N, C-alpha and C positions, 0 to 999 in steps of 0.2 A: 632288576629294576626296569629294563626296557622290554624285555620279552617281545622282540621286534615284530616279527610276522608270525601271527598264529598260523601254524602249518595246516594246510588242507592236504589230503592225500594226493601225491603227484599223479597226474593223468598219464597213464602209460601210452606210448605211441609206437607204431611199428612202421618201419619204412617198407613200402610195398615195392615189388619189382617195377622199375620205371626206367625209361631211357636215360642215359648218362646226362643228357642235356638239362634234366630236371634238378641236378645237383647244383646248389648255390655256391658261389665263391665266398666263403666266409673268412678269408684271410684278413680282411679289414676289420672284421669283428674281433678276432683274436688280438690283432695289433692294438686296437683301441683298449681292450681289456688290460693288456700288459702295461700300456702306458699309464692307465689309471691306477693300477696296482703299484707301479713304481712311485707314483705320487702319494698314494696312501702309505707306503712303506716310509717315505720320507717324513710324512706327517706324524706317524706313530713313533718314529725315532725322536722327533722333537718333543713329543709327549713324554717319552722316557727321560729325556734331558730335564724337562720341567719337573717331573715327579721326583727325579733324583735330588734336584736342588732342594725341594721341600723335605725329602727324607733326610738329607744331610743336616738341615736345620733341626729337625726333630732329634736326630741321633746326637747332635751336639749338646742338646739339653737332656740327654738320657731319657728321651721320650716323656719328659715331664712337660706336658703340654700347657698347664697352667703357668708354669715358670717361663716357658718359651713365649707364651702370649704376653706375659707381663713385661719381659725384658726386651722383646724385639717384635712388638705388634705390626710395625710397618713392614719389616722384612718378611714376616710370616704371611701377612695379608697379600703382599706382592707375589710371593711364591705360590700361594693357592690360586690367585687370580690368573697367573701365567699358566698354571697347569689347567685350569678350566678353559682358558682360551685355546690351548693346544687341543684339549679334548673336543671342543666345539669345532675345530678345524678338521679333526680326524674323522669324527662320527659321520658328517655328511659325505665325506669322500667315500666311506664304505657304503652308505645308502645309495649313492649314485651308481654303484655296480652290483649291488646286492641281487638284483634281478637276474644276474648271470648265474648265481649259486643256489638260490633258495630251492631245495627239494631236488637238486640235480647232481647226479654222480659226475665226477669224483669229488665234488666240492661240498656236498650236503653236511658232512660231519664238521668240517671246518667252519661253515657258516653258522651252524648251531653253536659252536664253541665261541665264535666271535660275537654273534649278534642276535641269536634266536632262542637259545635254550632257556628253559625255565629252571630255577634253582631246585635242588633236591631230587628225589627219585623220579619226579615227573619231567625232569629236564630233558630226557631223551638222548643224552650223551654223557658217557662216563669221563669226566674231566675234572681234575682237581687242581688247585692252585697252591703251590708252596710259597710261603712268605719268607722274607729275609730273616725273620727271627726263628725260623723253623717250624712255625705253625702251618698246618695244611688245611685249607678250606676245602671240604669235600662237596663236590658238585655245586659250586656257587652260582651256577647258571652262566649266561652269556657274559663275556668279558667287558663289553661296552656297558652292559647293565651294572656289573659289579663296580667298575671304576666311576661311573656316573653317581651311583649311590654313595660311594665314599666321598667324592668330591663335593656333592651338594647336601650331604647329611640327611639322606633319605632313609637310611637304615641305621638305627641306633648301634647295631653290632660293629658298624664301620666308622663310627663317629668317635673322635677322641676327646673333643671338648666343645661345648656350646659357647659361641662368642658372637659379637655383632659384626657381621661382614657385609651383609646386604639387607634389603628391606622388603622385597616383593613377596608377600604372603609368608614371610619368615623363611623362604627358601634360601638355603645355603649359609645360614647363620651357625656354622660349625666348622671346626678343623677336622679334616679327615684323619683316620688312623694311618700314619705314614707307612707302616708295614703292609697294610691291606692295599693301600694305593700303589705303592711301588710293585708289590707282588702281582697285582691285577694288570698294571700297565706293561710290566716286563713280559708277562705271559701273553698279552694282547700283541705286542710287537713281534714276539716270536711266532705266534700262530699266523699273523699276516705274512711273515716270511715263508712259512709252509705253504700258504695259499699261492704266493707268487710262484714257488717252485712247481706246484701242481699245475698251474695255468700254463707254464712254459711247455709242458709235454702234452697238454690237452688239444684235441682237434675238434672244433664245433662241427656239427652236422645239421642238415635240414630238419631231421627228426628232433634234434636237441632244441632248435629254435622254437618249434611248436610245442614241445613238451614243456619248456620253460614258460612260454606265454600262457598256455591253457592252464597251467598250475597256479600261475602267480597273479594274473589279472583279476581273478575272483577275490583275491585277498584284499582288494580295495575295502571291502566291508570290514575286515579285521583292523585295518589302520584306523578307520573311522570309529570303530567300537572302542579301541584303546584310547583314542583322542577324547571321546565323550567322557571318559572317567578320569581324565588327567587334570592337572592343575590349570591347563590352558582353558578348560571349560568350567571346572568346578572350584577353582582357586584353592585356598587353604583348606577347604572341606574335603579335598581329594584324599582318598584312603589308599592310593597306589604308591608304590615306591619306584616308579618308572615314568618315562616320557615327561620329565620335568624341566630339563635344560633346553631341549629343542622340541618344538611342536611336532606331534605326529603328522600333521598336515605337511610340514616340510619333508618328513621322511617319505611320505606317499608321493609327493611331487618328484623327489629324487628317484624313487623306484620306477615311477612311470617313465622318467627319462631313460633309465636303463632298458625298459621294455621297447621303447622306440628305437634305441640303438640296435637291440637284438633283432627286431622285425626288419629294420633296414637292410640286413644282410640277405634276406630272401625277397624283399620287395621287388627288385628288378625282375626276377623270375615269375613272381605272381602277376605283375603288371604286364609282362610279355604275353600272358595267356588270358588275363581278365583285368583290364585296367580299372574297371568299375569296382571290382572286388577289392583290389589293392588300395584304391582310394578310400573305400569304406573303413578298412583296417587302419590306415594311416590317420584318416581324419577322426576316427573314433578315439585313438590314443592321444592325438593332439587336443581334441576337445575336452577329454577327461583331464589332461594335464592343465589346460587353461582354466577349467572349472575349479581345480584345486588351488591354483595360483590366485584366483579371485578370492577364495576363502582365506587364504594366507594374508592377502592384503587387508581384508576386512578385520581379521583377527588382530592385526597389528594396531588397529584403531580402537577396537573394543572386544570385549569377551562375549562370545555366544552363550546363550542359556542352554541348559541341558535339553530343553524341549526343541530349540532351534537345531541343536547338534544332531538330535535324533532324525529330524527331517532331512538335514543335509546328508547324514549317512545314507539314508534310503535313496536320495537322488543320485549320489555318487555311485551306489551299488547298481542302480538301474543303468547308468551310463556304462559301467563295466560290463554288465550282463549283455548289453547291446553289442559289445565288441566280440562276444564269444562266438556267435553264429558265423560272421564273416571270417574269423580266425580258423574255424573248423573247415569251412569251405575252401580257404586258401591252402590249408594242409592237404586236403584231398586233391586239390588241383595239382600240387607238387608231389603226389604219390605217397603222402604220409597219412595214415589212418588213425584217427583218434579212437582209442579203445572205448567201447560202449556207444559209439555213434552208429 
């Protein structure tokens, strides 16, 4: 459903021989990430509790959703809305740190499972989801995608019953299949736990910082491309089964925030050697985020047309491209060579 960040091939970087003074102190970067992962884990635990409550209601009715809705519409609606609220809390928490993981070892496979893999053979990761009833979903794609699709009725396979729950473009007027929802949410929480364990033994490096940034800043275009085809631009005419509960603009803003945190780890070293260059990188990221925040504010007041969205996509990409040069120069300054440069 979400197919979050369309992956571009990670740019390989090599750490050149350089004086030890060029190595950045990235302990604060790791501490920040671990704290955010703890908060994400708490959030997905609440999501598990909410989905379990809905599952128990469905199980009590022997998964007869028509009878369940007829006999307890208020309780069912409350359970679904609570689970949606928990999902809306968890998803941005991941987006705010996704920049640490996308395309980077040792996190890339877990990132794909959580938030980036497409379903089916093109998903790029062999991960199945076993449901409480014993059914196995083969390569269903990213777990945030799967659970969003179930919660908002975006995929008929994961929908149990069409009902009147909300009004906007008909979005979410359905009860999720409780087995699919619980299986997806439980799997999501488990993989977040694996991500936390991996992060605890991980040590960031200067090369990692620039590899991450040079691979992910260009994906600005991918975020906007997905946004253009979503309900936030095309409304009920959207043909996608993703990016419906939260605007892709919000996801981009949160990812840019993670890029800013990652760069902050090496900023003192860059600034000590070339203050102008450091300012270019920091202001470039800040300006890009401010630009996206303005779009979010405008989107809350009205819907952009597809033509407007196309122009905005190009402008955002131009801003992201302008950051690439200073980033490469900063990498070279700290003894990191961007392959192909």
